[in-house]
C-alpha positions as CSV (number, residue, x, y, z in Angstrom):
1,M,0.0,0.0,0.0
2,E,1.4,3.4,-1.0
3,K,1.0,6.2,1.5
4,V,-1.1,9.0,-0.1
5,S,-1.8,11.4,2.8
6,E,-2.0,11.7,6.6
7,S,-4.6,13.2,8.9
8,K,-4.5,13.9,12.6
9,E,-7.4,13.7,15.1
10,E,-7.1,15.1,18.6
11,K,-9.5,14.1,21.4
12,G,-9.8,14.9,25.1
13,M,-8.8,17.7,27.3
14,G,-5.7,18.5,29.4
15,K,-3.6,15.4,30.4
16,E,-6.1,13.1,28.8
17,K,-5.6,14.5,25.3
18,W,-4.4,12.0,22.8
19,Q,-3.8,12.0,19.0
20,R,-4.6,9.4,16.4
21,R,-3.2,9.5,12.9
22,E,-4.8,7.9,9.9
23,W,-3.2,7.4,6.6
24,N,-4.9,7.3,3.2
25,G,-3.3,4.7,1.1
26,K,-3.5,3.5,-2.5
27,V,-3.6,-0.3,-3.0
28,I,-0.8,-1.2,-5.3
29,A,-1.2,-4.9,-5.4
30,T,-3.4,-7.7,-4.0
31,S,-3.6,-11.5,-4.1
32,P,-6.6,-13.2,-5.8
33,G,-7.8,-14.1,-2.3
34,T,-7.8,-17.2,-0.2
35,H,-9.7,-20.5,-0.2
36,N,-12.2,-21.6,2.4
37,K,-12.2,-25.2,3.9
38,D,-14.4,-26.3,0.9
39,G,-11.8,-25.1,-1.6
40,K,-14.0,-22.1,-2.8
41,L,-12.0,-19.0,-3.6
42,I,-12.9,-16.0,-1.4
43,H,-12.0,-12.9,-3.3
44,V,-10.2,-9.9,-1.7
45,S,-12.6,-6.9,-1.2
46,V,-10.2,-4.3,-2.5
47,K,-8.5,-3.9,-5.9
48,E,-5.5,-2.1,-7.3
49,G,-6.0,1.7,-7.3
50,D,-8.5,1.7,-4.4
51,I,-7.9,4.4,-1.7
52,V,-8.3,2.9,1.8
53,L,-7.8,4.2,5.4
54,L,-5.1,2.6,7.5
55,P,-4.3,3.4,11.2
56,E,-0.9,4.7,12.2
57,Y,0.2,1.3,13.4
58,G,-1.5,-0.7,10.7
59,G,1.4,-2.8,9.5
60,P,5.1,-2.9,8.9
61,K,6.6,0.0,6.9
62,V,8.8,-0.8,3.9
63,K,10.9,1.8,2.1
64,L,11.9,1.1,-1.5
65,G,13.9,3.9,-3.1
66,D,12.1,7.1,-2.2
67,K,8.7,5.5,-1.7
68,E,7.3,4.2,1.6
69,Y,4.8,1.3,1.6
70,V,2.7,-0.3,4.4
């Protein structure tokens, strides 16, 4: 998934204030899906080019060249 943009959300007051970051990401590749116990293919619900939301700690970050992927 390629990082597209980042947004911040702040909640709470005083010491209880916290921040959550969400990334918008563009799906760059998917698998065809997985098979259930009967052997039927269960398709992935996203496709290449879809824009999805991903929380800040949504997966390992990989940097290839100057691009960062999650």
